[in-house]
VMD Tcl script that draws the C-alpha trace (Angstrom):
set ca {
  {212.70 59.97 -33.69}
  {209.24 58.29 -33.80}
  {207.87 61.12 -31.39}
  {209.24 63.80 -33.28}
  {207.87 62.69 -36.77}
  {204.53 61.98 -34.91}
  {204.18 65.18 -33.71}
  {205.06 66.79 -37.21}
  {202.74 64.62 -38.86}
  {200.03 65.39 -36.81}
  {200.66 69.36 -37.06}
  {200.97 68.83 -41.11}
  {197.66 66.71 -40.83}
  {196.06 69.70 -38.84}
  {196.99 72.54 -41.20}
  {195.66 70.16 -44.07}
  {192.52 69.73 -42.36}
  {190.46 72.58 -43.63}
  {191.94 71.93 -47.84}
  {190.89 67.83 -47.01}
  {187.36 68.66 -45.97}
  {186.70 71.20 -48.86}
  {188.03 68.49 -51.30}
  {186.18 65.69 -49.92}
  {182.97 67.93 -50.23}
  {183.74 69.20 -53.69}
  {185.44 66.37 -55.13}
  {184.47 62.97 -53.29}
  {188.45 62.83 -52.53}
  {190.07 61.55 -48.87}
  {186.32 60.21 -47.51}
  {187.30 56.92 -47.50}
  {189.83 54.56 -45.63}
  {190.47 56.54 -42.45}
  {190.62 53.72 -39.96}
  {193.18 51.63 -42.10}
  {195.27 54.74 -42.92}
  {195.10 57.01 -39.34}
  {194.79 53.43 -37.31}
  {196.84 50.81 -39.47}
  {193.93 48.68 -39.81}
  {195.26 46.32 -42.56}
  {193.72 42.98 -42.76}
  {194.72 40.34 -40.83}
  {197.12 38.00 -42.87}
  {196.39 34.25 -41.77}
  {199.01 31.60 -42.07}
  {203.24 31.67 -42.41}
  {203.77 31.44 -46.45}
  {206.42 33.79 -47.30}
  {204.67 37.26 -48.00}
  {205.59 40.53 -50.22}
  {203.77 43.73 -48.80}
  {203.94 45.76 -51.87}
  {203.24 49.33 -51.67}
  {202.62 51.68 -54.50}
  {201.18 54.97 -54.42}
  {198.40 55.62 -56.60}
  {197.35 54.30 -60.59}
  {200.51 54.70 -62.29}
  {202.56 52.62 -59.77}
  {199.82 50.14 -59.16}
  {199.46 49.42 -63.06}
  {203.36 49.05 -63.48}
  {203.29 46.00 -61.12}
  {201.90 43.96 -63.62}
  {204.64 42.16 -65.54}
  {206.01 41.86 -61.79}
  {202.92 40.13 -60.46}
  {202.56 37.74 -63.38}
  {206.06 36.83 -63.22}
  {205.89 36.45 -59.55}
  {202.24 34.19 -59.95}
  {204.10 31.96 -62.21}
  {207.69 31.62 -60.37}
  {206.46 31.64 -56.77}
  {203.09 30.46 -56.91}
  {203.65 29.62 -53.01}
  {204.35 33.34 -51.90}
  {201.48 35.77 -50.38}
  {201.47 38.96 -52.16}
  {199.36 41.90 -50.86}
  {199.05 45.47 -52.30}
  {198.71 48.70 -50.82}
  {197.83 51.95 -51.93}
  {197.44 55.56 -50.68}
  {194.45 57.01 -52.96}
  {191.16 56.16 -53.73}
  {191.84 55.77 -57.41}
  {194.85 53.65 -56.90}
  {192.87 51.31 -54.27}
  {190.14 50.95 -57.27}
  {192.44 49.98 -59.88}
  {194.39 47.77 -57.89}
  {191.17 45.97 -57.06}
  {190.09 45.77 -60.54}
  {193.35 44.85 -61.76}
  {194.22 42.12 -59.33}
  {191.03 40.64 -57.74}
  {192.97 37.80 -56.46}
  {195.21 39.71 -54.48}
  {194.46 41.24 -51.05}
  {194.47 45.32 -51.46}
  {194.21 47.90 -48.97}
  {194.95 51.52 -47.72}
  {198.65 52.06 -46.54}
  {199.13 53.27 -43.15}
  {199.74 57.09 -42.74}
  {203.24 57.22 -41.38}
  {202.37 57.60 -37.40}
  {204.18 55.08 -35.59}
  {200.81 53.18 -34.12}
  {199.52 53.05 -37.56}
  {202.55 51.54 -38.94}
  {203.23 49.11 -36.25}
  {199.77 47.90 -36.29}
  {199.58 47.35 -39.97}
  {203.10 45.38 -39.82}
  {201.77 43.38 -37.06}
  {198.43 42.07 -39.05}
  {200.24 41.67 -42.57}
  {203.78 40.19 -41.02}
  {205.48 40.88 -44.19}
  {208.49 38.72 -45.02}
  {209.83 41.85 -47.51}
  {208.04 45.45 -47.43}
  {208.43 46.55 -51.02}
  {207.93 50.35 -51.71}
  {207.63 51.23 -55.26}
  {209.64 53.89 -56.93}
  {210.58 56.16 -54.06}
  {208.82 56.16 -50.70}
  {210.71 56.54 -47.93}
  {208.73 56.47 -44.97}
  {210.56 56.36 -41.92}
  {208.23 54.79 -39.32}
  {207.03 52.52 -42.08}
  {210.66 51.06 -42.60}
  {210.98 51.56 -38.73}
  {208.34 48.66 -37.82}
  {209.06 46.62 -40.77}
  {212.62 46.00 -39.70}
  {211.77 45.86 -36.03}
  {209.28 42.96 -37.14}
  {212.06 41.20 -38.85}
  {211.16 42.06 -42.22}
  {213.76 42.83 -45.36}
  {213.00 46.35 -46.92}
  {213.32 47.26 -50.75}
  {212.58 49.76 -52.77}
  {212.01 48.57 -56.51}
  {211.58 50.57 -59.57}
  {213.69 53.27 -57.95}
  {214.18 56.85 -59.24}
  {215.04 59.87 -57.66}
  {214.99 63.18 -59.78}
  {217.25 65.71 -59.49}
  {214.56 68.05 -57.50}
  {213.95 64.93 -55.57}
  {217.54 64.79 -54.93}
  {217.97 68.13 -53.54}
  {215.09 67.95 -51.69}
  {216.25 64.74 -49.93}
  {220.13 65.78 -49.28}
  {219.06 68.68 -47.42}
  {217.21 65.83 -44.86}
  {220.13 63.60 -45.25}
  {220.69 63.86 -41.59}
  {217.63 63.22 -40.21}
  {216.63 60.51 -43.11}
  {220.42 58.77 -42.60}
  {219.18 55.93 -40.19}
  {215.97 55.24 -42.55}
  {218.05 55.08 -45.64}
  {220.80 52.47 -43.83}
  {217.62 50.32 -42.78}
  {216.87 49.48 -46.11}
  {218.30 46.01 -47.54}
  {218.00 46.76 -51.04}
  {217.30 49.62 -53.79}
  {216.79 48.43 -57.32}
  {216.71 51.52 -59.24}
  {216.14 52.19 -63.21}
  {219.34 53.82 -64.21}
  {223.28 54.43 -63.10}
  {222.46 58.10 -62.41}
  {219.63 57.25 -59.91}
  {222.23 54.87 -58.19}
  {224.51 57.57 -57.96}
  {221.94 60.27 -56.50}
  {221.02 57.47 -53.75}
  {224.77 56.83 -52.93}
  {224.99 60.55 -52.46}
  {222.27 60.41 -49.77}
  {224.11 57.67 -47.75}
  {223.15 54.24 -49.46}
  {225.91 51.90 -49.43}
  {226.73 50.85 -52.88}
  {226.29 47.09 -52.33}
  {222.44 47.76 -51.38}
  {221.94 49.40 -55.23}
  {221.50 47.17 -58.16}
  {220.74 49.11 -61.53}
  {217.92 46.95 -62.99}
  {216.38 49.47 -65.60}
  {212.62 50.30 -65.58}
  {209.81 47.89 -64.84}
  {207.66 50.51 -67.11}
  {209.32 49.00 -69.93}
  {208.08 45.22 -69.34}
  {204.31 46.09 -68.68}
  {204.16 48.26 -72.06}
  {201.52 46.69 -74.57}
  {202.95 47.37 -78.24}
  {200.86 46.14 -80.20}
  {197.90 47.88 -81.72}
  {195.53 44.97 -82.34}
  {195.43 44.38 -78.46}
  {191.54 43.71 -77.41}
  {191.15 46.76 -75.30}
  {192.20 49.33 -77.97}
  {190.58 47.68 -80.59}
  {186.91 47.86 -78.25}
  {187.88 51.17 -77.86}
  {188.46 52.23 -81.55}
  {184.82 50.64 -82.08}
  {183.25 52.14 -79.03}
  {184.92 55.73 -79.71}
  {183.22 55.28 -83.45}
  {187.03 55.85 -85.05}
  {187.19 54.77 -88.70}
  {190.11 53.25 -90.39}
  {190.35 56.62 -92.56}
  {190.31 58.86 -89.31}
  {193.63 60.19 -88.07}
  {193.86 60.79 -84.45}
  {195.64 63.15 -82.07}
  {195.59 61.83 -78.65}
  {196.38 64.21 -75.58}
  {197.21 62.37 -72.71}
  {197.87 62.87 -68.99}
  {196.99 66.49 -69.60}
  {197.58 69.38 -66.76}
  {195.69 72.70 -66.48}
  {196.59 74.75 -69.72}
  {197.41 71.83 -71.99}
  {194.06 71.16 -73.00}
  {194.02 74.76 -74.55}
  {197.08 74.03 -76.40}
  {196.21 70.73 -77.67}
  {192.65 71.92 -78.91}
  {194.27 74.79 -80.98}
  {196.88 72.27 -82.48}
  {193.78 70.52 -83.51}
  {191.53 73.00 -84.77}
  {194.85 74.23 -86.69}
  {195.41 70.79 -88.23}
  {191.77 69.75 -88.78}
  {191.48 72.57 -91.61}
  {193.96 70.74 -93.54}
  {193.08 67.06 -92.28}
  {189.34 66.79 -92.15}
  {189.30 63.28 -90.76}
  {191.44 64.02 -87.83}
  {189.90 63.16 -84.55}
  {191.03 64.94 -81.10}
  {191.03 62.34 -77.90}
  {192.18 64.34 -74.72}
  {192.82 62.47 -71.32}
  {193.37 64.68 -68.51}
  {195.57 63.71 -65.83}
  {193.52 63.68 -62.73}
  {189.73 62.53 -62.37}
  {189.06 65.68 -60.20}
  {189.33 67.98 -63.52}
  {187.37 65.63 -65.65}
  {184.28 67.82 -65.29}
  {186.27 70.97 -65.48}
  {187.62 70.12 -68.91}
  {184.06 68.90 -70.28}
  {183.01 72.28 -69.17}
  {185.49 74.04 -70.68}
  {185.54 72.29 -74.00}
  {181.86 73.05 -74.30}
  {182.86 76.78 -73.74}
  {184.85 76.69 -76.88}
  {182.25 75.70 -78.96}
  {183.46 72.07 -79.07}
  {180.69 69.07 -79.19}
  {182.06 66.24 -77.20}
  {181.55 62.67 -76.65}
  {182.35 61.51 -73.05}
  {184.06 57.88 -72.82}
  {182.20 57.23 -69.51}
  {178.92 58.14 -71.29}
  {179.23 55.36 -73.92}
  {178.96 51.57 -72.19}
  {180.67 48.81 -73.67}
  {178.69 47.20 -76.86}
  {177.48 50.81 -77.85}
  {178.75 53.15 -80.28}
  {179.91 56.91 -80.65}
  {178.28 57.99 -83.73}
  {179.51 61.47 -83.92}
  {182.66 62.08 -86.00}
  {183.00 65.79 -85.45}
  {183.10 65.75 -81.35}
  {185.94 65.88 -79.25}
  {186.36 62.68 -77.60}
  {187.17 63.33 -73.40}
  {188.25 59.96 -71.94}
  {187.07 60.31 -68.27}
  {187.43 57.03 -67.13}
  {190.21 55.26 -65.14}
  {193.07 53.01 -66.18}
  {192.38 53.22 -69.88}
  {195.03 55.24 -71.30}
  {197.30 52.75 -71.84}
  {194.86 51.49 -74.26}
  {194.09 54.89 -75.75}
  {197.63 55.39 -76.90}
  {197.13 52.56 -79.12}
  {194.90 54.85 -81.17}
  {197.17 57.66 -81.42}
  {199.19 58.66 -84.77}
  {200.27 61.51 -82.96}
  {200.68 61.76 -79.23}
  {201.43 64.59 -77.07}
  {202.33 63.60 -73.46}
  {201.02 66.09 -71.13}
  {202.55 67.57 -67.65}
  {205.63 68.71 -69.77}
  {204.51 72.16 -71.17}
  {204.34 73.88 -67.80}
  {207.22 73.75 -65.47}
  {206.72 71.97 -62.09}
  {205.12 68.68 -63.31}
  {208.41 66.81 -64.66}
  {206.30 65.09 -67.26}
  {204.50 62.16 -67.56}
  {205.34 58.62 -69.06}
  {206.00 58.87 -72.57}
  {207.16 54.94 -73.13}
  {203.54 54.14 -73.61}
  {202.83 55.94 -76.79}
  {206.35 55.23 -77.90}
  {205.80 51.43 -77.41}
  {202.87 51.69 -79.94}
  {205.11 53.58 -82.32}
  {202.89 56.79 -82.17}
  {204.67 60.01 -83.27}
  {205.52 61.03 -79.76}
  {205.60 64.93 -78.79}
  {206.20 66.36 -75.43}
  {206.99 69.66 -73.87}
  {210.26 70.88 -72.30}
  {209.56 69.80 -68.79}
  {210.36 66.12 -68.46}
  {212.76 65.97 -65.75}
  {211.01 62.93 -64.19}
  {212.05 60.92 -67.22}
  {215.19 62.82 -68.29}
  {217.08 59.60 -69.14}
  {214.31 58.26 -71.36}
  {213.77 61.43 -73.03}
  {217.40 61.82 -73.65}
  {217.48 58.50 -75.50}
  {214.34 58.89 -77.38}
  {215.48 62.31 -78.93}
  {218.99 60.77 -79.39}
  {217.63 57.75 -81.58}
  {214.95 60.55 -83.36}
  {212.05 58.49 -81.83}
  {210.26 61.83 -80.41}
  {210.18 65.34 -80.64}
  {210.33 68.04 -77.98}
  {208.06 71.01 -78.68}
  {208.86 74.38 -76.77}
  {205.63 75.78 -76.47}
  {201.70 75.78 -77.55}
  {202.94 77.32 -80.83}
  {205.22 74.85 -81.54}
  {203.18 71.90 -80.69}
  {200.68 73.04 -83.10}
  {203.60 73.46 -85.63}
  {204.90 69.72 -84.74}
  {201.23 68.03 -85.09}
  {200.73 69.63 -88.65}
  {203.94 68.65 -89.83}
  {203.65 65.13 -88.71}
  {199.85 65.21 -90.54}
  {201.41 66.83 -93.54}
  {204.53 64.00 -93.68}
  {203.05 60.74 -92.39}
  {206.46 59.16 -93.56}
  {208.57 60.98 -91.35}
  {206.07 60.39 -88.46}
  {206.04 56.83 -89.21}
  {209.89 56.84 -89.13}
  {209.92 58.81 -85.37}
  {207.58 56.21 -84.18}
  {209.42 53.11 -85.37}
  {212.51 54.44 -84.07}
  {210.72 55.19 -80.27}
  {209.12 51.63 -80.59}
  {212.39 49.99 -81.23}
  {214.19 51.69 -78.15}
  {211.41 50.91 -75.93}
  {211.03 47.27 -76.90}
  {215.19 46.77 -76.37}
  {214.60 47.58 -72.78}
  {212.56 44.98 -71.66}
  {213.95 43.03 -68.99}
  {213.84 44.78 -65.81}
  {210.95 42.87 -63.78}
  {213.25 39.59 -64.30}
  {216.34 41.21 -62.93}
  {213.84 42.99 -59.89}
  {212.63 39.56 -58.92}
  {215.86 38.25 -58.51}
  {216.51 41.04 -55.82}
  {213.09 40.11 -54.36}
  {213.83 36.27 -54.14}
  {217.25 37.02 -52.42}
  {215.71 39.18 -49.57}
  {213.16 36.81 -49.13}
  {215.65 34.20 -48.63}
  {217.66 36.29 -46.39}
  {214.06 37.20 -44.27}
  {213.34 33.44 -44.09}
  {216.87 32.56 -43.07}
  {216.63 35.41 -40.25}
  {213.65 34.01 -38.60}
  {214.66 30.64 -38.54}
  {218.03 31.45 -36.99}
}
mol new
graphics top color blue
foreach p $ca { graphics top sphere $p radius 0.5 }
foreach p [lrange $ca 0 end-1] q [lrange $ca 1 end] { graphics top cylinder $p $q radius 0.2 }
display resetview
């Protein structure tokens, strides 16, 4: 199995090489960490304390670890924690957010790379965030005596259909996973359908709720309000985690609403950093003056109250949501993306809008809509009408925001339940090594 997987991975890597090279030259992506990724040159851990190796793919997964890592530091100060990521931006955010931890690029799922990385780290438990089923990495960890867990597990309908087709080849890998802490009963049922034993599953809720800031007067949001030059009388429309085409819908909504509400400001936060330049150029082509967050240093202030604000920095969207009166969550107007995290703006009590394509957050969407804590818009025209409606009827918008915030705050506690699972696995791992 490992040899066959290696061959498959090498073929895929070879076919992808021209695209990787183009992206490296054009966007600066994929230039770093190849010795760690391809050869498994993970940091060499010294000492024999219990160790959690937590693998979080990119920025979103890295940031959701904050409540778990804070609770770990408080309850288990004697444990070591190392964090790996796959992307350049994920590693940059991990190093900035957790400077006290060892952070590194995860190995690609080649048998030699995973074997070497596991030998260097010597984890007691390998912790995979959300849905990272890498057969060679899991196999190497188990052969080295480590326990393996998935935390904050999620399995969308689309992912379930894909994995179901591979249920035979993936069966042995799934059986090696010692515990899966999933967000919902629905996700648990899908894992069971793939062959995961029921006794290895726990419904712990979503850690994303625990890590959410819910007070608008938090230091990061207050500093951004000042830096971006937002007055107390300004109305703020934030379009966050936007994908191709969604900036156009947001701009059209802003222009229509601003004719009725001259104090309206638009903040656009594209989902992917490699689109920052493209979105900036496009906004200028549309005749908009723009202010780029990256060009306003801390301690300075934007003085143009008619410009569209483009947040072209990493890791600030959570604080930006705290500025929003009306919040549009991107990745949802066009099919294929599955939506982005709408819990963050809901936690602040913003009036939350999103499109119809939100499969990745199906249960959250259902719960918010059921409580009238958010609003779904069918297309760009509906988005424009919804923004205007919220600004024309601030009482209704405030009520919707309060309902969404109440739902989010009621979900806290997933981090504690997840840590209980990790406690159990660490104890099992230590017991297994001493017998």
